FIVEXNU-473083 format. One line per field, with one value per residue (C-alpha): residue number from 0; z negated, y, x negated. Coordinates in Angstrom, 1 decimal, padded with zeros to 4 digits, always signed. Layout:
<rs>
seq = c(NUM_...);
z = c(Z_...);
y = c(Y_...);
x = c(X_...);
</rs>
This chain:
<rs>
seq = c(0_1_2_3_4_5_6_7_8_9_10_11_12_13_14_15_16_17_18_19_20_21_22_23_24_25_26_27_28_29_30_31_32_33_34_35_36_37_38_39_40_41_42_43_44_45_46_47_48_49_50_51_52_53_54_55_56_57_58_59_60_61_62_63_64_65_66_67_68_69_70_71_72_73_74_75_76_77_78_79_80_81_82_83_84_85_86_87_88_89_90_91_92_93_94_95_96_97_98_99_100_101_102_103_104_105_106_107_108_109_110_111_112_113_114_115_116_117_118_119_120_121_122_123_124_125_126_127_128_129_130_131_132_133_134_135_136_137_138_139_140_141_142_143_144_145_146_147_148_149_150_151_152_153_154_155_156_157_158_159_160_161_162_163_164_165_166_167_168_169_170_171_172_173_174_175_176_177_178_179_180_181_182_183_184_185_186_187_188_189_190_191_192_193_194_195_196_197_198_199_200_201_202_203_204_205_206_207_208_209_210_211_212_213_214_215_216_217_218_219_220_221_222_223_224_225_226_227_228_229_230_231_232_233_234_235_236_237_238_239_240_241_242_243_244_245_246_247_248_249_250_251_252_253_254_255_256_257_258_259_260_261_262_263_264_265_266_267_268_269_270_271_272_273_274_275_276_277_278_279_280_281_282_283_284_285_286_287_288_289_290_291_292_293_294_295_296_297_298_299_300_301_302_303_304_305_306_307_308_309_310_311_312_313_314_315_316_317_318_319_320_321_322_323_324_325_326_327_328_329_330_331_332_333_334_335_336_337_338_339_340_341_342_343_344_345_346_347_348_349_350_351_352_353_354_355_356_357_358_359_360_361_362_363_364_365_366_367_368_369_370_371_372_373_374_375_376_377_378_379_380_381_382_383_384_385_386_387_388_389_390_391_392_393_394_395_396);
z = c(+000.1_-000.7_+002.3_+004.2_+002.5_+002.7_+006.7_+007.0_+005.2_+007.1_+010.5_+011.1_+014.6_+015.1_+014.8_+011.0_+010.4_+010.6_+007.4_+004.4_+002.6_+005.2_+004.7_+000.8_+000.9_+003.2_+000.7_-002.0_-000.4_+000.2_-003.5_-004.5_-002.3_-004.2_-007.7_-006.9_-005.8_-009.1_-011.2_-009.7_-010.4_-013.9_-014.5_-013.1_-015.1_-018.2_-018.0_-016.0_-018.9_-018.5_-018.5_-020.1_-021.7_-023.6_-023.5_-024.6_-024.7_-021.1_-020.1_-017.5_-015.9_-014.4_-013.9_-010.0_-010.1_-011.1_-009.7_-006.2_-006.4_-003.6_-001.1_-001.7_+001.0_+003.4_+002.5_+003.7_+007.0_+007.8_+007.1_+009.3_+012.0_+011.6_+011.3_+013.9_+016.5_+016.4_+018.8_+021.3_+021.0_+021.8_+024.7_+026.3_+025.5_+027.7_+024.5_+024.7_+026.3_+025.8_+022.5_+023.2_+022.4_+021.2_+018.6_+017.6_+017.0_+015.4_+013.0_+012.2_+011.4_+009.2_+007.6_+006.3_+006.3_+004.2_+000.8_+001.6_+002.0_-001.0_-003.0_-001.3_-002.4_-006.1_-006.4_-005.3_-007.8_-010.2_-009.3_-009.5_-012.9_-014.7_-015.2_-013.9_-011.5_-007.9_-005.5_-001.8_-001.4_+002.3_+005.3_+007.3_+004.3_+004.3_+007.8_+007.7_+004.8_+006.7_+009.7_+007.3_+008.5_+005.4_+007.1_+006.6_+007.6_+009.8_+011.6_+008.6_+004.7_+001.5_-000.1_-003.8_-005.0_-004.4_-003.4_-002.4_+000.6_+002.6_+003.8_+005.3_+008.7_+009.2_+009.0_+011.2_+013.8_+013.9_+014.5_+017.5_+019.0_+018.7_+022.0_+023.9_+022.8_+023.3_+026.4_+024.0_+022.3_+024.6_+023.3_+026.4_+025.1_+021.7_+021.7_+023.6_+020.8_+018.0_+019.6_+020.6_+017.1_+015.3_+018.1_+017.4_+013.6_+013.9_+016.3_+014.3_+010.9_+012.2_+013.9_+010.2_+008.4_+010.9_+011.1_+007.5_+005.4_+003.2_+002.8_-000.5_-000.7_-000.9_+002.3_+003.9_+002.7_+004.0_+007.7_+007.8_+007.5_+010.0_+012.5_+014.5_+011.3_+010.0_+013.3_+011.9_+009.5_+011.9_+014.7_+012.3_+011.4_+015.1_+016.0_+013.3_+014.9_+018.3_+016.7_+014.8_+017.7_+020.0_+017.3_+019.2_+022.5_+021.2_+020.7_+017.1_+016.2_+016.8_+014.2_+012.3_+011.2_+008.9_+007.1_+005.6_+002.2_+003.1_+005.1_+002.2_-000.5_+001.9_+002.4_-001.4_-001.8_+000.8_-000.8_-004.0_-002.7_-000.8_-004.4_-006.2_-003.4_-003.3_-006.8_-007.2_-004.0_-003.8_-003.0_-000.2_+001.1_+002.4_+003.5_+007.0_+005.6_+007.1_+004.4_+005.4_+008.6_+007.3_+004.2_+005.1_+008.3_+005.6_+003.4_+006.1_+007.5_+004.0_+004.2_+007.4_+006.2_+003.4_+005.5_+008.0_+005.4_+003.6_+006.9_+007.4_+004.2_+002.0_-001.3_-003.0_-001.2_-001.8_-005.6_-005.9_-003.8_-003.2_-007.0_-007.9_-009.6_-006.5_-004.1_-006.1_-006.3_-002.6_-002.0_-003.6_-002.8_-000.7_-003.4_-005.8_-003.8_-003.4_-007.0_-009.1_-008.9_-010.0_-012.8_-013.7_-013.8_-015.8_-018.6_-018.6_-019.0_-022.5_-025.9_-026.7_-024.2_-024.9_-028.7_-027.8_-028.7_-027.5_-025.5_-023.1_-020.0_-021.7_-023.2_-019.9_-018.1_-020.8_-020.7_-017.0_-015.4_-016.4_-016.0_-012.2_-011.5_-012.5_-010.3_-007.4_-007.8_-007.4_-004.7_-002.8_-003.6_-003.1_-000.2_+001.4_+001.5_+003.3_+005.7_+006.6_+007.0_+009.5_+011.4_+011.6_+012.7_+015.5_+016.7_+017.4_+019.2);
y = c(+000.0_+002.4_+001.8_+002.3_+005.8_+006.7_+006.0_+007.8_+011.0_+011.0_+010.4_+007.9_+006.7_+002.5_+002.8_+003.5_+002.0_-001.5_-001.1_+000.0_+000.9_+003.5_+005.0_+005.0_+006.5_+009.5_+010.0_+010.1_+012.5_+014.7_+014.2_+015.6_+018.7_+019.6_+018.8_+021.1_+023.9_+023.3_+023.3_+026.5_+028.5_+027.3_+028.2_+031.4_+032.1_+030.9_+033.6_+032.2_+030.5_+029.1_+025.0_+024.4_+021.2_+020.9_+017.4_+016.1_+019.2_+020.2_+022.9_+021.5_+024.0_+022.5_+026.0_+025.7_+022.7_+024.8_+028.2_+026.7_+025.0_+026.9_+024.9_+022.3_+024.2_+023.4_+019.8_+020.0_+021.7_+019.4_+016.4_+017.8_+018.2_+014.5_+012.8_+014.9_+014.8_+010.7_+010.2_+012.9_+011.6_+008.0_+009.3_+011.0_+008.0_+005.9_+003.9_+005.0_+007.3_+011.0_+011.6_+013.3_+017.0_+017.5_+014.9_+016.0_+019.6_+018.3_+016.2_+019.1_+021.2_+018.7_+018.5_+021.9_+023.9_+022.0_+021.9_+025.8_+026.8_+024.8_+026.5_+030.2_+029.6_+028.8_+031.6_+034.1_+032.9_+033.1_+036.7_+037.5_+036.1_+036.7_+040.3_+041.1_+038.2_+039.3_+039.2_+040.2_+043.8_+044.2_+042.2_+042.8_+041.1_+038.2_+037.3_+037.4_+034.9_+032.7_+032.7_+031.9_+035.0_+035.3_+037.6_+041.2_+043.9_+045.2_+041.6_+039.8_+040.2_+039.4_+036.4_+037.6_+035.4_+032.7_+033.4_+029.9_+030.4_+032.2_+029.2_+027.8_+029.7_+028.8_+025.0_+025.4_+027.6_+024.6_+022.6_+024.9_+024.9_+021.2_+020.2_+022.8_+021.6_+017.8_+018.0_+018.5_+015.3_+013.2_+011.9_+013.6_+017.0_+016.8_+019.2_+021.6_+021.3_+021.7_+024.9_+026.2_+025.8_+027.7_+030.3_+031.1_+031.2_+033.5_+036.0_+036.2_+036.5_+039.0_+041.1_+041.1_+042.3_+045.0_+046.3_+045.6_+046.5_+049.0_+046.7_+044.9_+041.5_+039.5_+041.1_+040.5_+037.0_+036.3_+038.2_+036.2_+032.6_+032.9_+030.0_+031.3_+032.0_+028.4_+026.7_+025.3_+023.1_+022.1_+021.6_+019.3_+017.1_+016.7_+015.9_+013.1_+012.1_+011.7_+009.6_+007.5_+006.6_+005.9_+004.6_+001.0_+002.9_+005.3_+004.1_+002.8_+005.8_+008.2_+006.5_+003.6_+001.5_-000.5_+002.5_+004.1_+004.1_+006.3_+008.8_+008.7_+009.5_+012.2_+013.7_+014.2_+015.5_+018.0_+019.1_+019.1_+021.6_+023.6_+024.5_+025.2_+027.2_+030.1_+031.2_+032.8_+034.8_+035.8_+039.6_+038.6_+036.6_+039.5_+041.8_+040.1_+037.9_+034.5_+032.7_+034.0_+031.9_+029.1_+028.1_+026.5_+024.7_+023.1_+022.2_+021.0_+018.8_+017.0_+016.7_+015.4_+012.8_+011.8_+011.2_+008.9_+006.9_+006.5_+005.1_+003.1_+001.1_+002.8_+001.3_+004.8_+006.7_+003.7_+003.8_+007.3_+008.2_+004.8_+004.1_+004.7_+008.0_+009.5_+007.8_+009.3_+012.7_+012.5_+011.7_+014.6_+016.8_+019.3_+019.8_+020.0_+022.7_+024.5_+024.7_+024.6_+028.1_+029.7_+027.0_+028.3_+031.7_+030.9_+029.5_+032.0_+034.8_+032.7_+034.2_+030.8_+031.3_+034.6_+033.9_+031.3_+032.8_+029.6_+026.5_+028.2_+026.2_+023.1_+023.9_+025.2_+021.9_+019.8_+021.7_+022.5_+019.1_+016.8_+019.7_+020.2_+016.4_+016.2_+019.0_+017.9_+014.1_+015.6_+017.7_+014.8_+012.4_+014.7_+016.8_+015.3_+011.8_+012.3_+014.7_+011.9_+009.1_+011.6_+012.0_+008.2_+007.7_+010.8_+009.1_+005.7_+007.4);
x = c(+000.1_-002.7_-004.7_-001.5_-000.6_-004.1_-004.5_-001.3_-002.5_-005.8_-004.4_-007.3_-008.3_-008.3_-012.1_-011.5_-008.0_-009.8_-011.8_-010.0_-013.2_-014.0_-010.5_-010.9_-014.4_-013.2_-010.2_-012.7_-014.8_-011.6_-011.0_-014.4_-013.9_-010.7_-012.1_-015.2_-013.2_-011.1_-014.4_-015.7_-012.4_-012.1_-015.8_-015.3_-011.7_-013.3_-016.3_-019.0_-021.0_-024.1_-024.3_-027.8_-028.4_-031.7_-032.8_-036.4_-037.9_-036.5_-034.0_-031.7_-029.6_-026.3_-024.1_-024.9_-022.9_-019.8_-020.9_-021.4_-018.1_-016.6_-018.6_-015.9_-014.1_-016.8_-016.6_-012.7_-014.0_-016.5_-014.3_-011.6_-013.9_-014.9_-011.6_-009.8_-012.4_-012.3_-009.5_-010.8_-014.5_-012.7_-010.7_-014.0_-016.1_-013.3_-012.1_-008.6_-006.0_-006.1_-004.3_-000.8_-001.2_+002.5_+002.3_-001.2_+000.1_+003.3_+001.3_-000.9_+002.0_+004.0_+000.6_-000.1_+003.0_+005.6_+003.8_+002.6_+006.3_+007.6_+004.6_+005.3_+009.1_+008.1_+005.6_+008.2_+010.5_+008.2_+007.3_+010.9_+011.5_+008.3_+007.1_+003.5_+003.3_+002.2_+004.5_+005.5_+006.5_+007.7_+009.0_+005.8_+003.8_+006.5_+006.2_+002.5_+002.8_+005.1_+002.8_-000.3_-001.8_-004.6_-007.2_-008.5_-005.9_-004.2_-003.7_-003.4_-002.8_-004.9_-003.3_-002.8_-000.5_-003.0_-006.5_-006.6_-004.6_-007.3_-008.7_-005.6_-005.6_-009.3_-008.4_-005.3_-007.2_-009.3_-006.4_-005.5_-009.2_-010.2_-008.1_-009.9_-013.3_-012.9_-014.9_-018.1_-017.4_-019.8_-023.4_-024.6_-023.2_-024.2_-027.1_-024.8_-022.1_-024.7_-026.2_-022.8_-021.6_-024.4_-024.3_-020.6_-021.3_-024.3_-022.6_-019.3_-021.0_-023.6_-020.6_-018.6_-022.0_-022.7_-019.0_-017.8_-021.2_-019.0_-016.1_-015.3_-017.2_-013.7_-012.9_-016.1_-016.2_-012.4_-013.5_-017.0_-015.6_-012.6_-013.1_-016.2_-017.9_-017.3_-018.1_-021.0_-018.9_-016.2_-018.9_-021.2_-018.2_-017.4_-020.7_-020.6_-017.6_-019.3_-022.4_-019.9_-017.7_-020.6_-022.9_-023.3_-024.2_-027.0_-030.5_-031.0_-033.3_-030.7_-028.3_-029.8_-027.0_-029.3_-030.3_-027.2_-027.9_-030.9_-028.8_-026.6_-029.3_-030.6_-027.1_-026.9_-030.2_-029.8_-026.6_-028.1_-031.1_-028.3_-026.6_-029.4_-031.1_-028.4_-027.7_-031.1_-030.7_-027.1_-028.1_-029.8_-027.1_-024.6_-027.6_-027.8_-030.8_-031.6_-030.1_-026.9_-027.1_-029.2_-027.5_-024.2_-026.1_-028.2_-025.2_-023.1_-025.8_-026.1_-022.1_-022.1_-024.9_-022.7_-019.6_-021.5_-023.2_-019.6_-018.1_-021.3_-020.8_-023.4_-023.2_-024.3_-021.7_-019.2_-019.3_-019.1_-016.2_-014.3_-013.4_-009.8_-010.3_-011.7_-009.3_-006.2_-008.0_-008.0_-004.4_-003.1_-006.2_-004.1_-001.5_-004.4_-006.0_-002.7_-001.8_-004.8_-005.5_-002.2_-002.2_-005.6_-004.4_-001.2_-003.3_-005.9_-003.1_-001.7_-002.4_-003.8_-006.4_-007.2_-007.7_-010.6_-014.0_-015.9_-015.8_-013.5_-014.7_-014.3_-010.7_-009.7_-010.4_-009.2_-005.7_-005.4_-006.8_-003.6_-001.3_-002.4_-002.7_+001.0_+002.2_+000.0_+001.5_+004.9_+003.9_+002.5_+005.4_+008.5_+007.0_+003.7_+004.7_+008.0_+006.4_+003.9_+006.6_+008.5_+005.2_+004.8_+008.2_+007.9_+004.5_+006.1_+009.3);
</rs>
């Protein structure tokens, strides 16, 4: 039952449906992404405390593990690039017919919008009934919310009701762009896909930095990481899909299948290096410094390696992400991502939390985690799962 649900949720191609362990690993990686973003927001809202442990005379700083949790969004992007590109890569390799675009787009709309619309309606009710809660003031803003236009004005609107929403249109823009990029999903075009993704990222981010140098940081972040600026993440995911689909046709030195474990270790190390590299150089990041263009490619390269190692059968990656807890977290990850920040903010605004003088981060984790899991599970069961069943019936029609 769990395998069937997970397969339906991810929309996996036949190449992955045959092995339930592959499905579970990818679902667990999605859970990792959601939990990491949650950890970052909990750490931030509880006061940015230092997470330092003194052990045997050594001072171990675990703060970046929390402060860099926003990288979980990048994991979502790379994973989407990998999963959604697989059917198109199979088509380009002659393994299947061209994916039906109408069904593809319908599945993407039904995947994203129902849970989002349900939350939007609930938050609007909360704003109407609870004083001090952010709401929507005019019809134009409501239309932009309904269209999920969370980008800098004048085209878009800042998602003040739930700041986590700003990544949703980036993901959906990739859904729309992928069919037009399908021609790149061949091994002989892999270099072009890589260079094109990096070039799109660089040109967009450089333009944002030059044109919005005086804008507030949050607005620059939301502008810089719109789809062209996040194309390195999606592009590396697409490239991983090409390698995986064609793994038996490629030279062994390109993707050595007997060394999936080493690839997984290399990916974890690269992600670890990336999250410890940036914190000390944050001031340079938005100053058009090379790190602004090099950090996310380094991070997504590590994430793509972890994904490939996971579907390849790496024991390390399987143990980390294919356990029951991570699978459940991955199943409800979209609803978890939607609900974690509003719930955290509601808890932080209580008199109980304000009265705490110490251990705020731990207290917030202990109180919020089960509550968010409960709300996310209800959203998954009542909204996401019926939507997936409808998508499957539509696909068979």
